[in-house]
C-alpha positions as CSV (number, residue, x, y, z in Angstrom):
1,M,104.9,251.1,69.1
2,K,105.5,254.8,69.4
3,T,106.0,256.6,72.7
4,A,105.6,260.3,73.6
5,F,107.0,262.0,76.7
6,L,105.0,264.8,78.2
7,F,106.3,267.4,80.7
8,S,104.5,269.0,83.6
9,G,103.5,272.6,83.7
10,Q,103.3,275.3,86.4
11,G,100.9,274.4,89.2
12,A,102.3,270.8,89.6
13,Q,104.9,271.9,92.1
14,Y,105.0,270.8,95.7
15,V,107.5,270.7,98.5
16,G,109.5,267.5,98.3
17,M,109.1,267.0,94.6
18,G,112.1,265.0,93.2
19,K,113.5,264.2,96.7
20,E,113.3,260.4,96.6
21,L,114.9,260.1,93.2
22,Y,117.5,262.8,94.2
23,Q,118.6,260.5,97.0
24,Q,118.6,257.4,94.8
25,E,119.8,258.5,91.3
26,K,123.1,260.2,90.7
27,R,121.9,261.9,87.6
28,V,119.1,263.6,89.5
29,K,121.5,265.0,92.1
30,E,123.8,266.2,89.3
31,T,121.0,268.0,87.5
32,F,120.0,269.8,90.8
33,E,123.6,270.8,91.4
34,E,123.9,272.1,87.8
35,A,120.8,274.2,88.2
36,S,121.9,275.6,91.6
37,D,125.3,276.6,90.1
38,L,123.7,278.3,87.1
39,L,121.0,280.2,89.1
40,G,123.0,281.1,92.2
41,F,120.5,279.6,94.7
42,S,120.0,276.1,96.1
43,M,117.6,274.1,94.0
44,E,117.6,271.4,96.7
45,D,116.4,273.9,99.3
46,L,113.8,275.3,97.0
47,C,112.3,271.9,96.2
48,F,112.8,270.0,99.4
49,E,112.5,272.6,102.3
50,E,109.3,274.4,103.4
51,N,109.5,277.9,101.8
52,N,107.4,280.7,100.3
53,R,109.4,280.9,97.1
54,L,108.4,277.6,95.4
55,N,105.0,279.1,94.4
56,E,106.5,282.3,93.1
57,T,106.5,282.0,89.3
58,K,110.2,283.0,88.8
59,Y,111.2,280.1,91.1
60,T,108.4,277.6,90.3
61,Q,109.4,277.5,86.6
62,P,113.1,276.6,87.0
63,A,112.2,274.2,89.8
64,I,109.7,272.2,87.7
65,L,112.0,272.2,84.7
66,T,114.9,270.9,86.8
67,V,112.9,268.1,88.3
68,S,111.4,267.1,85.0
69,T,114.8,267.2,83.2
70,A,116.4,265.2,86.0
71,F,113.8,262.4,85.6
72,L,114.2,262.5,81.8
73,R,117.9,262.1,82.1
74,V,117.4,259.0,84.3
75,L,115.1,257.4,81.7
76,K,117.5,258.2,78.9
77,E,120.4,256.7,80.9
78,K,118.3,253.6,81.2
79,G,118.0,253.4,77.4
80,F,114.5,254.9,76.9
81,Q,113.8,257.6,74.2
82,A,110.6,259.2,73.0
83,D,109.4,259.4,69.4
84,A,107.8,262.8,70.1
85,V,107.5,265.2,73.0
86,A,105.3,268.0,74.3
87,G,104.8,269.9,77.5
88,L,102.1,271.9,79.2
89,S,103.0,275.6,79.0
90,L,106.3,275.7,81.0
91,G,106.7,272.0,80.1
92,E,107.3,273.0,76.5
93,Y,110.7,274.1,77.5
94,T,111.5,270.7,79.0
95,A,110.2,269.2,75.8
96,L,112.7,271.3,73.8
97,V,115.5,270.1,76.1
98,A,114.3,266.5,75.5
99,S,114.3,267.1,71.7
100,G,118.0,268.3,71.8
101,A,117.1,271.8,70.6
102,L,117.7,273.6,73.9
103,A,120.5,273.0,76.3
104,F,119.4,272.5,79.9
105,S,121.8,275.2,81.0
106,D,120.1,277.7,78.7
107,A,116.6,276.4,79.5
108,V,116.8,276.7,83.3
109,Q,118.1,280.3,83.1
110,L,115.6,281.2,80.4
111,V,112.5,280.0,82.4
112,H,113.8,281.8,85.5
113,Q,113.6,285.0,83.5
114,R,110.3,284.0,81.8
115,G,108.8,283.5,85.3
116,Q,110.0,286.9,86.3
117,F,108.5,288.6,83.2
118,M,105.2,286.7,83.6
119,S,104.8,287.7,87.3
120,E,105.6,291.4,86.5
121,A,103.2,291.5,83.6
122,A,100.4,289.8,85.6
123,P,101.1,290.1,89.3
124,T,99.3,287.9,91.8
125,G,95.7,289.1,92.2
126,S,95.8,291.0,88.9
127,G,93.3,288.7,87.2
128,K,91.4,285.5,87.5
129,M,91.3,282.0,85.9
130,V,88.3,279.7,85.9
131,A,88.0,276.2,84.6
132,V,84.7,275.8,82.7
133,M,83.4,272.3,82.7
134,N,81.3,270.4,80.1
135,T,80.6,273.3,77.8
136,D,81.3,273.5,74.0
137,A,84.3,275.6,73.0
138,E,82.2,277.7,70.7
139,V,79.9,278.7,73.6
140,I,82.9,279.6,75.8
141,E,84.6,281.6,73.1
142,A,81.3,283.5,72.3
143,C,80.8,284.4,76.0
144,C,84.4,285.6,76.3
145,R,84.0,287.8,73.2
146,E,80.9,289.4,74.7
147,A,82.4,289.8,78.1
148,S,85.6,291.4,76.7
149,A,83.7,294.7,76.5
150,L,84.7,294.9,80.2
151,G,88.3,294.0,79.7
152,I,90.6,291.1,78.7
153,V,89.1,287.7,78.9
154,S,89.7,284.6,76.6
155,P,90.3,280.9,76.7
156,A,93.7,280.2,78.1
157,N,93.9,276.4,78.2
158,Y,92.0,273.9,76.1
159,N,92.9,271.0,78.5
160,T,90.3,268.4,77.5
161,P,87.0,268.5,75.5
162,Q,85.3,268.7,78.9
163,Q,87.6,271.3,80.5
164,I,88.5,274.7,79.1
165,V,90.2,277.4,81.3
166,I,89.4,281.0,80.7
167,G,91.4,283.9,82.1
168,G,91.8,287.6,82.1
169,E,90.9,290.7,84.1
170,V,88.6,290.1,87.1
171,A,85.5,292.1,85.9
172,A,85.6,290.6,82.4
173,V,86.1,287.0,83.7
174,E,83.2,287.4,86.1
175,K,81.0,288.7,83.3
176,A,81.9,285.7,81.2
177,E,81.0,283.4,84.1
178,E,77.5,285.1,84.3
179,L,77.1,284.6,80.5
180,L,78.2,281.0,80.7
181,Q,75.8,280.3,83.5
182,A,72.9,281.9,81.5
183,A,74.0,279.7,78.5
184,G,73.6,276.5,80.7
185,T,77.1,275.9,82.1
186,K,76.6,274.0,85.4
187,R,80.1,273.8,86.8
188,M,82.9,276.3,86.9
189,I,86.0,276.2,89.2
190,Q,88.1,279.2,90.2
191,L,91.8,278.2,89.9
192,N,94.3,279.1,92.6
193,V,97.0,280.4,90.2
194,S,99.4,283.3,90.5
195,G,98.2,285.1,87.3
196,P,96.0,284.9,84.2
197,F,98.7,283.5,82.0
198,H,98.2,282.7,78.3
199,T,96.0,285.8,77.8
200,A,96.7,289.2,76.3
201,L,97.7,290.4,79.7
202,L,101.0,288.7,79.0
203,V,101.9,290.8,76.0
204,P,104.6,292.8,77.9
205,A,106.1,289.5,79.1
206,S,106.0,288.1,75.5
207,K,108.0,291.1,74.2
208,R,110.7,290.9,76.9
209,L,110.9,287.1,76.5
210,N,111.4,287.5,72.8
211,E,114.5,289.7,73.4
212,V,116.0,286.9,75.5
213,L,115.0,284.1,73.1
214,Q,116.9,285.9,70.3
215,T,120.1,285.4,72.3
216,I,119.7,281.6,72.6
217,S,121.3,279.1,70.2
218,F,118.7,276.4,69.3
219,K,120.1,273.3,67.8
220,E,118.4,271.0,65.3
221,M,115.5,269.0,66.9
222,E,116.3,265.3,67.1
223,I,112.6,264.4,67.8
224,P,109.4,266.3,67.0
225,V,108.0,268.8,69.6
226,I,104.3,269.4,69.5
227,S,103.7,273.2,69.9
228,N,101.2,274.3,72.6
229,T,100.2,277.2,70.4
230,T,99.4,275.4,67.1
231,A,99.0,271.8,68.4
232,K,101.1,270.8,65.4
233,V,104.8,269.7,65.0
234,M,106.9,272.8,65.8
235,P,109.0,273.8,62.7
236,Q,112.7,274.4,63.6
237,A,112.6,277.9,62.1
238,E,109.6,278.9,64.2
239,I,110.9,277.9,67.7
240,V,111.5,281.5,68.8
241,S,108.3,283.0,67.3
242,L,106.2,280.1,68.8
243,L,107.7,280.5,72.3
244,T,107.1,284.2,72.1
245,K,103.5,283.7,71.3
246,Q,103.0,280.8,73.7
247,V,103.2,282.9,76.8
248,M,100.1,285.0,75.8
249,S,98.2,282.4,73.6
250,P,96.0,279.6,74.7
251,V,97.5,276.2,75.3
252,R,95.9,273.6,73.0
253,F,96.7,270.4,75.0
254,S,93.6,268.4,73.9
255,D,94.4,269.0,70.2
256,S,98.1,268.2,70.8
257,V,97.1,264.7,72.0
258,Q,95.2,264.2,68.7
259,T,98.4,265.2,66.8
260,F,100.3,262.5,68.7
261,K,97.7,260.0,67.6
262,E,98.2,261.1,64.0
263,L,101.9,260.5,64.4
264,G,101.2,256.9,65.5
265,V,101.8,257.4,69.2
266,T,100.0,254.9,71.4
267,R,101.9,255.3,74.7
268,L,102.4,258.5,76.7
269,V,104.7,259.1,79.7
270,E,104.2,262.1,81.9
271,I,107.5,263.2,83.4
272,G,107.7,265.6,86.3
273,P,105.7,266.4,89.5
274,G,102.0,265.4,89.7
275,K,99.7,263.5,87.4
276,T,97.7,266.3,85.8
277,L,98.5,265.4,82.2
278,T,97.9,261.7,82.7
279,G,94.4,262.7,84.0
280,F,93.8,264.9,81.0
281,I,94.7,262.1,78.6
282,K,92.3,259.7,80.2
283,K,89.5,262.3,79.6
284,I,90.7,263.0,76.0
285,D,91.1,259.4,74.8
286,R,91.0,256.3,77.0
287,S,92.5,254.1,74.2
288,L,96.0,255.7,74.9
289,A,98.2,253.9,77.4
290,T,99.7,256.2,80.0
291,S,102.4,256.0,82.7
292,R,104.4,258.6,84.6
293,V,107.6,259.3,86.4
294,E,107.5,261.2,89.7
295,D,109.2,259.0,92.3
296,A,110.9,255.6,92.7
297,K,107.6,253.6,92.4
298,T,106.4,255.4,89.3
299,L,109.9,255.2,87.7
300,A,109.9,251.4,88.2
301,E,106.4,251.1,86.8
302,T,107.3,253.2,83.8
303,I,110.4,251.1,83.0
304,D,108.1,248.0,83.0
305,F,105.6,249.9,80.9
306,L,108.2,250.9,78.3
307,T,109.8,247.4,78.1
308,E,106.5,245.5,77.5
């Protein structure tokens, strides 16, 4: 029976994430301390104390990566390993850590910079993201193409067959919403996100990120990583180019789950804050068994799930 580990993306953060396992598991505490030493600020304070920084992209990204990696290390210490991995957007970096390709020390500093580049390319309020429900991808893509006469707008996240997120400049996104309504879309939800990521607005961030990625030493992957950008197994030689594209390209999560199935995966474990990915999987394919690790209770449930 093959198992995949999935890693949380931005938006899953909340004050107190990781605290229970931090208090109970030595490996979690060590991972937090390692991140604090590398970044020069307290990861414990960032994740556990009420503060305004946790929702700032340059802090959100290393915080989620640290929490997810800490939980991963606990699972590995208990003898559990994945047959394949993936992550949602930011989570792809944790997936690369899990694969052995990227050292945690490099990853946590890299995503701190990635977050900075992203927030500078698309500052809060510079655009808009909207989840479009129960509408064919072709219809959404056509409406975005027509609306792009007013500016940048495109699909940003293919989350499930029933939920595709579009993003871009405000006027163009609002035009796409009008066109979608006229085409019969009944439900759209504006997302409370810091910027329209995974669109062409992120081209400047992509260029800056590429310069940093060129300095990182990626090791040989020990287990396959499914790329957000292609929804296929990431070739070793294309890690840098795919991570460069990923920040400004749509995330193909729904197709990635189908790729897991083609690899023979039947069980998926979401690792990190929240349960967004578990929710997506249930909407993509209910035949897949899911579990997650977020606190002591879900860790115990996942250990049972993986030892069945």
